[in-house]
Structure formats: structure tokens, C-alpha cells
C-alpha positions as CSV (number, residue, x, y, z in Angstrom):
1,X,-2.6,-40.3,21.8
2,X,0.2,-38.5,23.6
3,X,0.6,-35.5,25.9
4,X,2.1,-32.1,24.9
5,X,5.8,-32.1,25.8
6,X,7.1,-30.8,28.8
7,X,9.0,-27.5,27.4
8,X,5.4,-26.7,25.4
9,X,3.3,-27.2,28.4
10,X,5.4,-24.6,30.1
11,X,5.0,-22.4,26.8
12,X,1.3,-22.3,27.3
13,X,1.0,-22.2,31.3
14,X,3.1,-19.1,30.7
15,X,0.8,-17.2,27.9
16,X,-1.8,-18.2,30.2
17,X,-0.4,-17.0,33.2
18,X,0.4,-13.5,31.5
19,X,-3.2,-13.5,29.9
20,X,-4.9,-13.7,33.1
21,X,-3.1,-11.0,34.7
22,X,-3.9,-8.6,32.6
23,X,-6.6,-9.2,33.0
24,X,-6.7,-7.3,35.8
25,X,-5.4,-3.8,35.1
26,X,-7.6,-4.1,32.1
27,X,-10.9,-4.2,34.2
28,X,-9.5,-1.7,35.9
29,X,-9.6,0.2,33.3
30,X,-13.3,-1.2,32.2
31,X,-15.0,0.3,35.8
32,X,-13.9,3.1,35.7
33,X,-14.8,3.8,32.2
34,X,-18.4,2.1,33.2
35,X,-18.7,3.5,35.7
36,X,-18.1,7.4,34.2
37,X,-20.9,6.5,31.6
38,X,-22.9,5.3,33.6
39,X,-22.9,8.7,36.0
40,X,-21.9,10.5,32.9
41,X,-18.9,12.1,33.8
42,X,-15.3,11.0,31.0
43,X,-13.3,9.0,33.2
44,X,-9.6,8.2,32.6
45,X,-8.7,10.3,29.0
46,X,-5.1,11.7,29.4
47,X,-2.7,8.4,29.7
48,X,-2.9,7.1,26.4
49,X,-5.7,6.9,24.4
50,X,-9.0,7.1,25.9
51,X,-7.6,6.1,29.1
52,X,-6.1,3.1,28.2
53,X,-2.5,3.3,30.3
54,X,-4.0,4.8,33.3
55,X,-3.5,1.7,34.9
56,X,0.1,1.4,34.1
57,X,0.1,4.7,35.3
58,X,-1.1,3.2,38.5
59,X,0.9,-0.1,38.5
60,X,4.0,2.4,38.8
61,X,2.7,4.5,41.8
62,X,2.1,1.4,43.5
63,X,5.1,-0.1,42.6
64,X,7.4,2.9,43.8
65,X,5.3,3.7,47.2
66,X,7.2,3.0,50.5
67,X,6.7,-0.7,51.4
68,X,6.2,-0.2,55.0
69,X,5.3,-2.6,58.1
70,X,2.9,-1.3,61.4
71,X,5.0,-1.4,63.8
72,X,2.8,-4.2,66.2
73,X,1.8,-6.5,63.2
74,X,2.9,-10.0,62.3
75,X,4.3,-9.2,60.1
76,X,4.6,-12.5,58.4
77,X,1.8,-12.6,58.5
78,X,0.8,-8.9,56.7
79,X,3.5,-10.1,54.2
80,X,1.7,-13.1,53.5
81,X,-1.8,-12.0,53.7
82,X,-2.3,-11.0,49.7
83,X,0.1,-13.5,48.6
84,X,-2.4,-15.7,49.6
85,X,-5.7,-13.7,47.9
86,X,-3.7,-13.5,44.9
87,X,-2.7,-17.3,44.4
88,X,-6.3,-18.4,45.1
89,X,-7.6,-16.1,42.1
90,X,-4.8,-18.2,39.9
91,X,-4.7,-21.1,40.8
92,X,-9.1,-21.1,40.2
93,X,-8.9,-19.7,37.1
94,X,-6.2,-23.0,35.8
95,X,-8.9,-26.1,35.4
96,X,-11.8,-23.6,33.8
97,X,-11.3,-24.7,30.1
98,X,-11.4,-22.2,27.6
99,X,-11.1,-24.0,24.2
100,X,-11.6,-27.8,23.6
101,X,-8.0,-30.4,23.6
102,X,-6.6,-29.3,20.1
103,X,-4.5,-32.2,18.4
104,X,-1.0,-31.1,16.7
105,X,0.7,-34.1,15.3
106,X,-1.3,-36.7,17.4
107,X,-0.3,-35.0,20.7
108,X,-3.6,-33.2,22.7
109,X,-3.3,-30.1,24.0
110,X,-5.4,-29.0,26.5
111,X,-6.1,-24.9,26.0
112,X,-6.0,-25.2,29.8
113,X,-3.5,-25.4,32.4
114,X,-4.6,-28.5,34.1
115,X,-7.3,-31.1,32.5
116,X,-8.7,-31.9,36.4
117,X,-12.0,-34.8,36.1
118,X,-12.7,-33.5,39.4
119,X,-12.6,-29.9,38.0
120,X,-15.3,-28.6,39.8
121,X,-14.2,-30.3,43.4
122,X,-10.5,-28.4,43.1
123,X,-12.2,-25.5,42.6
124,X,-15.0,-25.6,45.2
125,X,-11.6,-26.9,47.4
126,X,-9.4,-23.8,46.7
127,X,-12.1,-21.0,45.9
128,X,-13.1,-21.5,50.2
129,X,-8.7,-20.8,50.9
130,X,-9.6,-16.8,49.6
131,X,-11.1,-16.2,52.8
132,X,-7.7,-17.0,54.6
133,X,-5.9,-13.6,52.6
134,X,-8.5,-11.3,54.0
135,X,-9.4,-12.7,57.5
136,X,-5.3,-13.4,58.4
137,X,-4.6,-9.5,56.8
138,X,-6.6,-7.9,59.2
139,X,-6.5,-9.8,62.2
140,X,-1.9,-9.2,61.4
141,X,-2.7,-5.6,60.7
142,X,-3.0,-5.4,64.3
143,X,-5.7,-2.9,63.8
144,X,-9.3,-2.5,65.1
145,X,-10.9,-1.1,61.9
146,X,-9.2,-3.8,59.3
147,X,-9.8,-6.5,62.2
148,X,-13.5,-5.4,62.3
149,X,-13.4,-6.0,58.1
150,X,-11.7,-9.5,58.5
151,X,-14.4,-11.0,60.6
152,X,-16.8,-9.3,58.0
153,X,-15.1,-11.1,55.5
154,X,-14.7,-14.9,56.7
155,X,-18.5,-14.4,58.0
156,X,-19.6,-13.2,54.6
157,X,-18.4,-15.7,52.2
158,X,-18.0,-18.9,54.4
159,X,-22.3,-17.7,54.8
160,X,-22.5,-17.6,50.5
161,X,-20.5,-20.1,49.7
162,X,-22.3,-22.6,51.7
163,X,-24.9,-21.7,49.0
164,X,-22.4,-21.2,45.7
165,X,-22.2,-25.2,46.9
166,X,-25.6,-26.0,46.9
167,X,-26.0,-24.4,43.5
168,X,-22.8,-26.1,41.5
169,X,-24.0,-29.6,43.6
170,X,-27.2,-29.3,41.8
171,X,-25.4,-28.8,38.0
172,X,-23.2,-31.2,38.9
173,X,-26.3,-33.4,39.8
174,X,-27.7,-32.4,35.9
175,X,-24.8,-32.8,34.4
176,X,-23.4,-35.9,35.8
177,X,-19.7,-35.0,36.3
178,X,-17.3,-33.2,37.9
179,X,-15.5,-32.5,34.9
180,X,-15.2,-29.0,33.6
181,X,-14.3,-30.1,30.2
182,X,-17.3,-32.1,29.8
183,X,-19.8,-30.1,31.7
184,X,-18.8,-28.1,28.3
185,X,-19.5,-30.0,26.1
186,X,-23.0,-32.0,27.1
187,X,-23.7,-27.6,26.1
188,X,-23.3,-27.9,22.9
189,X,-25.6,-27.2,20.2
190,X,-26.9,-24.8,23.0
191,X,-27.8,-26.7,25.6
192,X,-27.0,-24.6,28.1
193,X,-26.6,-24.8,31.7
194,X,-28.7,-22.0,32.7
195,X,-32.2,-23.1,30.4
196,X,-31.9,-26.3,33.0
197,X,-31.1,-24.5,35.7
198,X,-32.0,-21.1,36.3
199,X,-32.4,-21.5,39.7
200,X,-29.1,-22.3,40.5
201,X,-27.6,-19.7,37.7
202,X,-29.4,-16.8,40.4
203,X,-28.3,-18.7,43.5
204,X,-24.7,-19.0,41.6
205,X,-24.7,-14.8,40.8
206,X,-25.5,-13.7,44.3
207,X,-23.0,-15.9,46.3
208,X,-20.2,-14.9,43.0
209,X,-21.0,-10.8,44.1
210,X,-20.3,-11.7,48.0
211,X,-17.8,-13.6,47.0
212,X,-15.9,-11.0,45.3
213,X,-16.4,-8.5,48.2
214,X,-18.4,-6.3,45.6
215,X,-21.2,-3.6,46.2
216,X,-24.2,-4.4,46.9
217,X,-22.1,-7.4,49.5
218,X,-18.9,-4.7,50.1
219,X,-18.9,-4.3,54.1
220,X,-15.1,-6.0,54.6
221,X,-14.6,-2.8,53.2
222,X,-17.0,-0.2,54.1
223,X,-15.3,2.7,53.7
224,X,-17.7,4.7,55.7
225,X,-18.1,2.5,58.9
226,X,-14.8,0.7,58.2
227,X,-12.3,3.5,57.2
228,X,-11.6,0.6,54.2
229,X,-11.9,-2.8,56.4
230,X,-9.0,-5.1,55.9
231,X,-6.1,-3.3,54.3
232,X,-6.8,-0.2,55.8
233,X,-3.2,-0.5,57.0
234,X,-1.6,-1.7,53.5
235,X,-0.4,0.4,51.3
236,X,2.0,0.2,48.0
237,X,2.3,-3.5,46.3
238,X,0.7,-5.4,48.8
239,X,-2.3,-3.1,49.0
240,X,-2.5,-3.8,45.5
241,X,-1.5,-7.7,46.4
242,X,-5.2,-7.3,47.5
243,X,-6.8,-5.3,44.6
244,X,-5.5,-7.4,41.7
245,X,-6.9,-10.3,43.9
246,X,-9.8,-8.8,43.7
247,X,-10.6,-8.5,39.9
248,X,-8.8,-11.6,39.1
249,X,-11.1,-13.1,41.3
250,X,-14.2,-11.6,39.4
251,X,-12.8,-12.7,35.8
252,X,-12.4,-16.4,37.4
253,X,-15.8,-16.3,38.9
254,X,-17.2,-14.9,35.4
255,X,-15.5,-17.5,33.7
256,X,-16.8,-20.3,35.9
257,X,-20.2,-19.2,34.9
258,X,-19.8,-19.3,31.6
259,X,-18.2,-22.7,32.6
260,X,-21.6,-24.1,33.9
261,X,-24.8,-21.9,32.5
262,X,-23.7,-20.4,29.7
263,X,-22.1,-23.4,27.1
264,X,-18.2,-22.6,27.8
265,X,-16.9,-22.1,24.5
266,X,-19.9,-23.4,22.4
267,X,-21.7,-21.2,20.6
268,X,-19.8,-20.0,17.5
269,X,-20.3,-23.7,16.3
270,X,-22.5,-22.3,13.2
271,X,-18.6,-20.6,12.1
272,X,-16.4,-22.9,12.5
273,X,-18.5,-24.8,10.1
274,X,-19.1,-21.9,7.7
275,X,-15.1,-20.7,7.4
276,X,-14.4,-24.5,7.7
277,X,-11.8,-23.6,10.4
278,X,-8.8,-25.6,11.0
279,X,-8.1,-27.8,14.1
280,X,-6.1,-24.1,15.4
281,X,-8.3,-21.9,14.2
282,X,-11.5,-23.8,15.9
283,X,-9.7,-23.0,18.9
284,X,-9.4,-19.6,18.3
285,X,-13.0,-18.9,17.2
286,X,-14.0,-21.3,20.9
287,X,-11.7,-18.7,22.6
288,X,-13.5,-15.6,21.3
289,X,-16.9,-17.0,22.1
290,X,-15.3,-17.7,25.5
291,X,-14.2,-14.1,26.1
292,X,-17.7,-12.6,24.6
293,X,-19.9,-14.4,27.2
294,X,-16.9,-13.2,30.2
295,X,-16.7,-10.0,29.4
296,X,-20.2,-9.9,29.6
297,X,-20.6,-10.7,32.8
298,X,-17.5,-8.7,33.2
299,X,-19.6,-5.8,32.7
300,X,-22.6,-6.8,35.0
301,X,-20.1,-6.5,38.0
302,X,-18.9,-3.1,36.7
303,X,-22.5,-2.4,36.5
304,X,-24.1,-4.2,39.7
305,X,-21.6,-2.0,41.8
306,X,-22.5,1.8,39.9
307,X,-26.6,0.8,40.5
308,X,-27.1,-0.4,43.7
309,X,-26.5,0.9,47.1
310,X,-24.3,-1.3,50.1
311,X,-27.1,-3.6,52.2
312,X,-26.5,-3.7,55.8
313,X,-25.0,-6.3,57.4
314,X,-28.0,-8.2,58.5
315,X,-29.4,-7.9,55.5
316,X,-26.4,-10.0,53.7
317,X,-27.0,-12.3,56.7
318,X,-30.5,-12.5,56.6
319,X,-30.6,-13.1,52.8
320,X,-28.1,-15.9,52.5
321,X,-28.8,-18.5,55.6
322,X,-32.8,-17.6,55.8
323,X,-33.4,-16.9,51.7
324,X,-31.2,-17.9,49.6
325,X,-29.7,-21.0,51.8
326,X,-33.0,-22.8,51.7
327,X,-34.3,-21.9,48.2
328,X,-30.4,-24.0,47.4
329,X,-30.9,-26.8,49.2
330,X,-35.0,-27.1,47.6
331,X,-33.4,-26.3,44.4
332,X,-31.1,-29.3,45.1
333,X,-33.8,-31.5,46.1
334,X,-36.3,-31.2,42.9
335,X,-33.2,-31.3,40.6
336,X,-32.3,-34.7,42.8
337,X,-36.3,-35.8,42.0
338,X,-36.3,-34.6,38.4
339,X,-33.1,-36.6,37.7
340,X,-34.8,-39.5,39.7
341,X,-37.5,-39.5,38.0
342,X,-36.8,-39.5,34.3
343,X,-37.7,-35.9,33.7
344,X,-33.5,-34.6,33.4
């Protein structure tokens, strides 16, 4: 089969990029509405129907805010920090498959930006760079509160990356491949990873909450202790870059959980057979299945934030190093032994 022309690839990448970036303002609106529901209040309801245009108004406000650099800051690194955080979120999402490859006129079109046979290694490698954006932002601001936020972020994210890596290693060992497309194909027929690797799913879920700096793991941004944490000195679109990166990171982590544990784009095969779907329509149905699962996990992220209080920092470190990491190592060893004995 021939690969798709470069012009088609550029169009595909542009469409995926626009859809992915648009998820950040939509998720901001979604979180504010869900938070209002949980707290028995209205939330944004003035700008547009049910407040749907409120993120647009917030974006315009950030764009027109005065751009400034703290007098004693490292201006180059101060500017680069939010860019690093934003680019890491964008690059990680590039390899997540949200539909099966589609054959069009004898040519294969992969719905994701890049189809890598080492996709899981790519995800772990790129996502580990996210800590640099936060750490550099805290240090370059020349603010003690920002520096403390950056130090907290670096130690927290590195700690929970170990647990996440171990949980992913068990999943890769079970499926026998680093290729995300093949991992999803193996889960067809509701043979989802969460059924065979429930411990890995739990570990990945907790690590994802910590990696995204969400409550109850939002110590890098602890307002009551650090004013605003690593982004205290940021304003305008530079602050908006950090905000975008955080929400895009949540979307990416939710997409990864869907891919590894919930069958990816599988789940609506019965509907495709019912309507006798064409390859293109089948891809749309698969994308819908992937989107529904991702939205449910996004709701879970929001629900947790507005339900649980913030942990103390010593509790977070104890949970990561003394509880989750040993469990993840034990889970990896048990998975390896079960595969060796032929149970899986």
C-alpha cells in the first residue's frame, strides 16, 4: 500500500492540531460548569448560550493583557518556560491513535499524526520533558515562591513518573509491543487492558493526577502557601501558555488511559456492523468511541478536583515512594511471572 501524499498529511495534521488545541478552552468551560454543579451554583452563564463563549472572552482578555518581564528575571528562559510546557503536551498527543488506519484509493491514512512502532517509548520520553517547563519557569522568575513551586513540581513529577513508567511497563509486557496501534487492536472484542491489568490502571490514574498537578496533587501551585507557585510572576498569554499546557496535558493523559486500558477506539463495532459502515464512516464511529471514553475520564479529573482536599507535601512523597512505587514494582514482577508461566 502507498502512503498518503504529503499535502494530505499536512491537512490531517492541521485538523488534528486545531481539534486538540480547541479542547483546552472547552475543558475550561466544562470544568467551571461541573464545579458549579457540584457546589450547587450556576457557573458561567452570561457569555453565549450556557456560557459556552466564556473561554473565548477569557482568551481575549489574556491576549490584550500587558506583557511584562520581571526586572531581575532571566528573560530568555522566562519566555521559553510556557512554550516548553505547551509543546510537550502537543507532541505527546501526536502518536495516540483515535481510529484504525483507513484505506483510500489504495493508500493508507493513519488518523493520528505519527504512527510509530515505539509509540509508548516516545510518549514516556517526551512527557518526561514537561517538568523542565515548570522548573525553568519557577527558577527564571527570580521569585522565591516561584522557585519553591518549581522545586516542588520537579520532585513530585519525577517521583510519580517512576510509578507511571512501571505501570506502563507491565502493560507493554502484557501486550508484547510498544506500538500503540497494535495495543489498541489487541483489545478488540472488549479484551480491554483494565480487565487484565487493573493494578496498572489504578497506578497510572493516580500518577496521571500527580503529573498534571491537579488537586489533590496541586502542591506546585499551592495558593495558600506559595501565592501561585511556579507561575506567580507570569501574566497575559505567557500565563495562558501554562494554563493551556495543563489542560492539554489532561486531555493527553486521558487519551493515553483510553488507549492502554479501555480499548482505545474499540467498543462500537456492533454499531458499525449494524449500519454496514464504509471505511470512512467506520473511522468516524471509532473516533466517536474514543471521544466518549476520553470525555468520561475528563469528567473524572474534574470531579476529583472539586471533591478532594489538597494533600500535604510529605503525604504526597510518602504515597509515591513508600506505597505506589513498591506496588508498581510488585505488579510488574507478578505480570512477568504470569506471562512466563503461560497464564496470559
